[in-house]
C-alpha positions, 0 to 999 in steps of 0.5 A, spaced: 413 668 380 410 670 386 409 664 389 416 662 387 419 668 390 416 666 397 418 659 397 425 662 396 425 667 401 422 662 406 428 657 404 433 663 405 431 665 412 433 658 414 439 658 410 437 652 405 441 653 399 437 653 392 441 650 386 435 651 381 429 655 381 423 655 376 416 655 374 412 650 371 411 642 373 417 638 375 420 635 370 425 630 368 431 635 368 429 637 375 430 630 378 437 629 374 439 636 377 437 633 384 441 627 383 447 631 381 446 635 388 445 629 392 452 626 390 455 631 394 450 633 399 444 628 400 440 632 404 440 638 399 438 633 393 431 634 394 425 637 390 420 642 393 414 645 389 408 649 390 401 647 387 405 643 381 405 636 379 410 631 376 410 630 369 409 623 366 415 623 363 419 624 369 416 619 374 421 614 372 427 619 373 424 620 380 426 614 384 430 616 390 429 623 390 425 626 396 419 630 393 415 635 397 409 638 394 403 642 397 399 648 396 401 652 402 409 655 401 411 655 409 408 648 410 412 645 404 418 648 407 416 645 414 415 638 411 422 639 408 426 641 414 422 636 418 425 631 414 432 634 414 432 634 421 430 627 421 436 625 416 441 629 420 439 625 426 439 618 423 446 620 420 449 622 427 446 616 430 449 612 424 456 615 426 455 614 433 454 607 432 461 606 429 464 609 435 468 605 440 466 608 447 471 609 453 470 603 458 474 601 464 474 594 467 477 590 473 478 583 472 475 580 479 479 576 483 477 568 484 473 568 477 478 566 472 474 560 468 480 559 463 487 562 463 488 562 455 486 560 448 481 564 449 482 567 457 475 567 460 474 571 466 469 575 470 470 582 470 466 588 473 465 594 468 467 600 473 466 606 468 463 606 461 461 600 456 464 594 453 463 590 447 465 584 443 470 586 438 473 591 442 481 591 444 483 592 451 489 595 454 493 595 460 495 601 465 501 601 461 498 601 454 500 594 452 495 590 448 491 585 452 487 582 447 480 583 443 473 581 447 470 575 443 464 575 447 460 577 453 456 573 457 451 575 463 448 569 467 450 565 461 446 569 456 451 572 450 449 580 450 452 585 446 454 590 451 456 591 458 455 597 462 457 600 468 456 596 474 455 590 471 459 584 473 459 579 467 464 574 464 468 575 458 473 571 453 479 575 451 483 573 445 490 573 446 490 574 453 494 569 458 492 570 465 499 570 469 503 572 463 500 579 460 494 580 465 492 578 472 486 577 477 485 584 479 488 588 474 484 594 471 483 594 463 481 599 459 478 599 452 483 601 447 479 607 444 482 609 437 485 616 436 480 618 431 475 616 435 478 620 441 478 626 437 471 625 435 469 625 442 473 631 444 471 635 438 464 633 435 460 628 440 463 630 447 455 631 449 454 624 449 459 622 454 458 622 462 463 626 466 465 619 468 466 617 461 470 623 459 475 622 465 476 615 463 477 618 456 482 622 459 486 617 462 486 613 456 489 619 452 494 619 458 496 612 457 497 613 450 501 619 450 506 615 454 508 612 448 506 617 443 507 624 446 502 628 441 496 622 441 489 625 440 492 632 438 
């Protein structure tokens, strides 16, 4: 009981909630409880144990449940918090990878390789980044088309960043009709992504990217006054 109390105290110090605390070896019921917790909070659907073992009839139920068992209480907690931090960072990276980042680019005069179906042009990325499957818009907020492919010196690349001059193909763009040489274009950042950058992930953008994000919001608000709020 003393070891159990010590373990709970260490967890409470770190603000880690405890669903069930008991003495004895890890049972099938313990794994079932952990899986129930994991449905809503995967990071808390774990088992911590001090000087215990997993009962033989519980091993089959243990699949997918992280277990931290040791002979030193604070080390068990440290092992769990290290895992917890890594899981949170992984989750954050996964979310960030789905976000469409702000980007600003210019169509280089004299570098129109195909005028339509799709348009293929040379561009310079002025700020931020661009990726295939991202939609572009003009200064008036009108959709220009979707980036199909980016090439750098003849090689297809997954992303182009500030300062790079690359060739891109744009679906639905028609040079001389909805876009021209020398035009400034923006990545059409979705409203929900804008909110996430402003509220949660502001620290991952540079000062220049924040400025472009503001420009994008101002363009959007010409058509929808409360866009991004």
